[in-house]
Phi, psi and omega in degrees: 000132182269143180284165180296138179274165176301153180299141181289160178267146176295142183206130176054047180057025180215178179255128180278140173256027178281120175274149187290162180301326180299324177296312184291330176295315179292318181297317179297321182291321191252336190230316190299120183076006185241305184201160179288159174199173176243126173266105188279119171042060186288344186232134176287327180214166172089355179296146179308139180253162178299322180296318179296318179295317179297319178300319178295318178297319179296315179296320177295321178294320178296321176299316180297315182292328180287315192255324184050035179282157181298323182297313181286331176296324177288329184280330181251103186243141182235124183242140170253135180265134179244115183281338182264051180288172180297136177058027173082004180263125179296145177218169182235148170244144178263127182274137183199127358279174180258146179247176178301330182292332179282330197263152173290135185238156178304324181289348174292333175074319179207169186291330179295317180296318178296315181299316182290323177298315182291319180299319180292317182294323180278358179066032178086358179293134183287150185217166175214141178239136174238125173240108176286149179055044179298337180294344179283357183243001180209120186298316181295323179295320175300315179301318180299308182291320181295320180289323175300314179294324180300318176299317177298316184292325178292337177266323189240351188092168183261128182283129179279345175290330172126169174232123190240101179271154175205147173264133177242124188219128176159176177247021179302146176281317184237152175308129180304334181272002182072197176289122186207174170226151180260175173261021182221149166287143190246136167243117183251107180275118181272116183263319183211136178085168177273151179227132176235128181240128172269143187220147177221133171299156185306314187295339181294322183241355187292344181258010178300153186301329184280354183281136177293151178275077186234117180297341179270002185303324178303339181251009183244169176282146178196159181228148175269132178256099182292137182281317183193186183296325179295321177296319178297316179298322179294322177295313182296330178294337180265354189276155163252164186225141168234151180216157181205169181242171179307133183098347177271160173237120173267139182216146179209158183288165179300331186279356186267133167285150182201164175200141171286137181253163187300135170222169183277139168073202185279141176238134175232123182222158170245120176262129179232113180255141177224152180216119179268077174204166182301149181288157171281118180270148180268163180105184180240170180092185181301135180274141180294157179275105182261152167281164175275336186216161159260131180291162179307325180288345182264001183285152183284080183219024181210161178294144179079011181291142169215168180304131179298158179303328181297339175259318184296321182296310178295329176297315179297317180298315182297319181293315182289331181277359179059034178274352180223159179284320183291152178269178185297323179298311181299320179294320178297315178301316180301314185284334172293314177300319179301315181290318181289341176266012177067029179067011177284158187280355179204143179284170178287165175296145180285152171270103183258008184257349185251123176235127185276151168240172182298335184268001181280161172249142181226159177215139178289155181287326182071176175060232187281357170241044173294146173281151172227149173239111190244127176294139179263160184302333182266010177096352176283180179233142178248123174259129188214151172195143172055037176080009177236161184199165169219134178265136185235128175265101187224168177284163176303324180295316179292323178300319178295324177293322178296319176298320175298317180299314179298316179298319180295316181289337175283350180284175187278348188265147172289148184234142176274129187300314181296320178293320176300316181297317180298316179293323182298317186267359181301120178061021177267133178307145187298324183276154171112330179200125185263163176293329175296318179294323178299311180293326176296321178294318177299318180293327173301315181297323177292317180299324178284351182070023175270339176229139180233150175285134182233169181293146179300148175291145178294140178090359181264000000 
């Protein structure tokens, strides 16, 4: 069990959940990839709240009701638990499609009202909800996870396999997927209710008859298919257990099988999985040689940053070898967005309410939402932050001005929009980039939440 870390520092008008390098050094030495543990109450403030999680669930549900796309249907899953399963083993069914009666709605007002409405409608039948990429539906939640990951990355580097967050909500007794293992190491943030996790090292269950004969299985997803209640009891006799309360983080390695065990009432958790190994590349043919991580010095947090050679070279190789449909430019854009979003599976929600005028003042977010201007293989420039981007076909002179603009906005001082515009166009040839395009680019940065509108400076 890890001791409490120092209180986080305030950052970007919010509270950072970045743990110090000393914490990650100890964690890497004693736990990461080795054994489960509980990180007890690591933060005095800023931990995800039930209200923030509920807001994300409501926003995700509204997205589902609006679009009913296959992607959001896969991301928002609703499970019913059946205690009278075959041979005495509880099992879950996934409901599809979902209606307004299943989903959290704005008129529910809070998670307790939604929980009681659903419990009454289901007649007391236990349920579980999984929302993948919940950080894409709540800005504060994105900040929490991104800052937590930033602390990890500054200590251990950024994993190119990815960081996969999910919201878990329900009164289910057992994990809907049963005893299983992921292809990621897991950090489980307990937001509401008690949480108990049963765990098994890979070798304890890896030789069961239903397991594929795959030498890579310790790093892949897999599930245990329990035969009956006696089989389940035999599994539990071999398990170890960790438990935690709200504000704790439960964590275990990628190689561990696990399952949530029964607790009283509603449970709300944030699951965050990370994997320090090369990414799975799409396409056919020979796979490029990827690194497993970007080192702390390679992260997108400084002027002049571009994708490191360890990423650019395999992208170029993959494109020329025709192993993928996308070309090198598209792949570069994808990986720049991936890096600026901290390897998370979804960007934050856009700010669609703020539109700048020439008389406004703006300030860059700094830190983990720094802007970057990255040259593209065809000579264009990509401006990106927080998993979003825009590609610009401009002259070398305009590209240098865009790089200056990005560097200025990444600085600590607030900037006047009209003054920025005047400096940007000073002695710049009239053709090639318009003042409308300049203001549009600034508004893109605001929409991405990499730049924010601030109060005017006194005396201006």
